[in-house]
C-alpha positions in Angstrom: 0.0 0.0 0.0 3.1 2.3 0.0 2.2 3.7 -3.5 -1.3 4.5 -2.5 -2.3 8.1 -3.5 -4.3 10.3 -1.1 -7.2 10.1 -3.6 -7.2 6.3 -3.9 -10.3 4.5 -2.8 -10.2 3.8 1.0 -8.9 0.3 1.6 -11.8 -0.9 3.7 -14.5 0.5 1.4 -14.2 -2.5 -1.0 -14.7 -5.2 1.7 -17.9 -7.2 0.9 -20.8 -6.9 3.4 -19.0 -4.1 5.3 -21.5 -2.6 7.8 -22.4 1.0 7.2 -23.4 3.7 9.6 -26.2 3.4 12.2 -27.6 6.8 11.3 -28.2 8.2 7.8 -28.2 11.9 8.6 -24.4 12.2 8.9 -24.0 10.3 5.6 -26.3 12.7 3.7 -24.7 15.7 5.4 -21.2 14.6 4.4 -22.4 13.8 0.8 -24.0 17.2 0.4 -20.9 19.0 1.7 -18.6 16.9 -0.6 -20.7 17.6 -3.8 -20.8 21.3 -2.9 -17.1 21.5 -2.2 -16.3 19.9 -5.6 -18.2 22.8 -7.2 -15.8 25.0 -5.5 -13.0 23.1 -7.1 -14.6 23.6 -10.5 -14.9 27.3 -9.9 -11.2 27.5 -8.8 -10.1 25.8 -12.0 -12.0 28.3 -14.1 -10.4 31.1 -12.1 -6.9 29.6 -12.7 -7.6 29.2 -16.4 -8.7 32.8 -16.7 -5.6 34.0 -14.8 -3.1 32.2 -17.1 -4.6 33.6 -20.3 -2.2 35.8 -22.2 -2.6 39.5 -22.0 -5.6 41.2 -20.3 -7.8 38.5 -18.9 -10.8 40.8 -19.2 -10.2 41.3 -23.0 -12.7 40.0 -25.5 -10.5 37.1 -26.6 -9.9 36.1 -23.0 -13.6 36.3 -22.2 -14.4 34.1 -25.1 -11.7 31.6 -24.1 -13.0 31.6 -20.5 -16.5 31.1 -21.7 -15.5 28.1 -23.8 -13.6 26.7 -20.8 -16.8 27.1 -18.7 -18.7 24.9 -21.1 -16.4 22.0 -20.5 -17.1 19.7 -17.5 -14.8 16.8 -18.2 -12.0 16.9 -15.6 -9.4 15.4 -17.9 -10.1 18.0 -20.6 -10.1 20.9 -18.2 -6.8 19.8 -16.8 -5.3 19.5 -20.2 -6.5 22.9 -21.3 -4.9 24.4 -18.1 -1.7 22.5 -18.8 -1.6 23.7 -22.5 -2.2 27.3 -21.4 0.5 27.0 -18.8 2.9 26.0 -21.6 2.2 29.3 -23.2 2.1 31.5 -20.1 5.3 30.2 -18.4 7.3 30.1 -21.7 8.6 33.6 -21.0 11.2 35.5 -19.1 10.0 36.5 -15.6 13.2 38.4 -14.7 13.9 38.3 -11.0 10.8 36.2 -10.5 12.0 33.4 -12.6 12.5 31.1 -9.6 9.0 31.9 -8.3 7.6 31.2 -11.8 9.2 27.7 -11.8 7.9 27.0 -8.4 4.4 28.1 -9.3 4.4 26.0 -12.5 5.3 22.9 -10.4 2.6 23.7 -8.0 0.0 24.0 -10.8 1.1 20.7 -12.3 0.8 19.0 -8.9 -2.6 20.5 -8.3 -3.8 19.3 -11.7 -2.6 15.8 -10.8 -4.7 16.0 -7.6 -7.6 17.4 -9.6 -7.6 14.4 -11.9 -7.1 12.0 -9.0 -9.9 13.2 -6.8 -12.3 13.3 -9.7 -12.9 9.6 -9.4 -14.0 9.9 -5.8 -16.3 12.8 -6.9 -17.8 10.5 -9.5 -18.3 7.8 -7.0 -20.4 10.2 -4.9 -22.2 11.8 -7.8 -23.2 8.5 -9.3 -24.0 6.6 -6.2 -26.9 6.3 -3.8 -27.5 5.7 -0.1 -28.6 2.1 0.6 -30.2 0.6 3.7 -29.2 -2.8 5.0 -30.2 -4.9 7.9 -28.1 -7.5 9.7 -27.0 -8.8 13.2 -25.0 -6.6 15.6 -22.2 -9.0 16.4 -20.9 -6.6 19.1 -23.8 -7.7 21.3 -24.4 -11.1 22.8 -28.0 -11.5 21.6 -27.0 -10.1 18.2 -30.0 -7.9 17.6 -30.9 -6.9 14.0 -29.8 -3.4 13.2 -30.2 -1.1 10.2 -27.1 0.5 8.6 -26.6 3.0 5.8 -23.8 3.5 3.3 -23.3 5.0 -0.2 -23.0 2.4 -2.9 -22.7 2.6 -6.8 -25.8 3.1 -8.7 -27.4 -0.1 -10.0 -27.4 1.5 -13.4 -23.6 1.0 -13.3 -23.8 -2.8 -13.4 -20.0 -3.5 -13.7 -19.7 -1.9 -10.2 -21.8 -4.7 -8.8 -19.7 -7.9 -9.2 -21.3 -11.1 -7.8 -24.4 -9.1 -6.5 -22.1 -7.1 -4.1 -21.1 -3.5 -4.7 -17.6 -2.8 -5.8 -17.3 -0.3 -2.9 -19.4 1.3 -0.2 -18.6 4.5 1.6 -19.5 5.5 5.2 -20.0 9.1 6.5 -16.5 9.5 7.8 -14.9 8.6 4.4 -17.2 11.0 2.5 -16.4 13.7 5.1 -12.7 13.1 4.4 -13.4 13.5 0.6 -15.3 16.8 1.3 -12.3 18.1 3.3 -9.9 17.1 0.6 -12.0 18.8 -2.1 -12.0 22.0 0.1 -8.2 21.9 0.4 -7.9 21.4 -3.4 -10.2 24.3 -4.0 -8.1 26.6 -1.8 -4.9 25.3 -3.4 -6.0 26.0 -7.0 -7.4 29.4 -6.1 -4.1 30.3 -4.3 -2.3 29.4 -7.5 -4.6 31.7 -9.5 -3.8 34.5 -7.1 -0.1 33.9 -7.5 -0.4 33.9 -11.3 -2.0 37.3 -11.2 0.7 38.6 -8.9 3.5 37.4 -11.1 1.8 38.4 -14.4 3.4 41.9 -14.4 6.9 40.3 -14.4 6.1 38.3 -17.5 7.9 39.6 -20.6 6.3 37.9 -23.6 8.8 39.3 -26.1 11.7 37.2 -24.6 10.8 33.5 -24.8 12.7 31.4 -22.3 11.5 27.9 -21.3 10.6 27.9 -17.6 9.4 24.3 -17.2 
């Protein structure tokens, strides 16, 4: 498990017949927060893309480019567009800020890796549903029947239900961890957009020097 990424599926979520939560409210609360926080990530990527556009980001060409970016929802495509535009923006002489420009480019690339990685967890949440199960409570001597709740893949995604068991199921604490990670990624990308705007005045487009 040493090569496991932060955005990898939690190890225990793929255990068959894993019990869920005794209460459903925390599950729904965490799910709502996670979905909302991912929208913050989407907004941050749009902010970053607008920031790395050449010239005045409020110009008509930039506005049109930003509008086209906003019409794209596929994470891989968004990340590629940002990467391509970074190739243009950072291929310049930043003078005394050259070291900062290199550091910023590395940070953006790392953020886009995380953006792609966390997208799978977001898709698990967006295309799943909360299920209710009943089973014995083995922690008690008389093993009473209890009801538990967890988030499973949609039955419309039949490949994710091998042998009549879900490929994964998430409990509230895991979804809450996803929500927190989405929030961190949102702030990370937005901070990069701010740094781009701060360094933009140092960019000398006439002198092309590869930064990456």
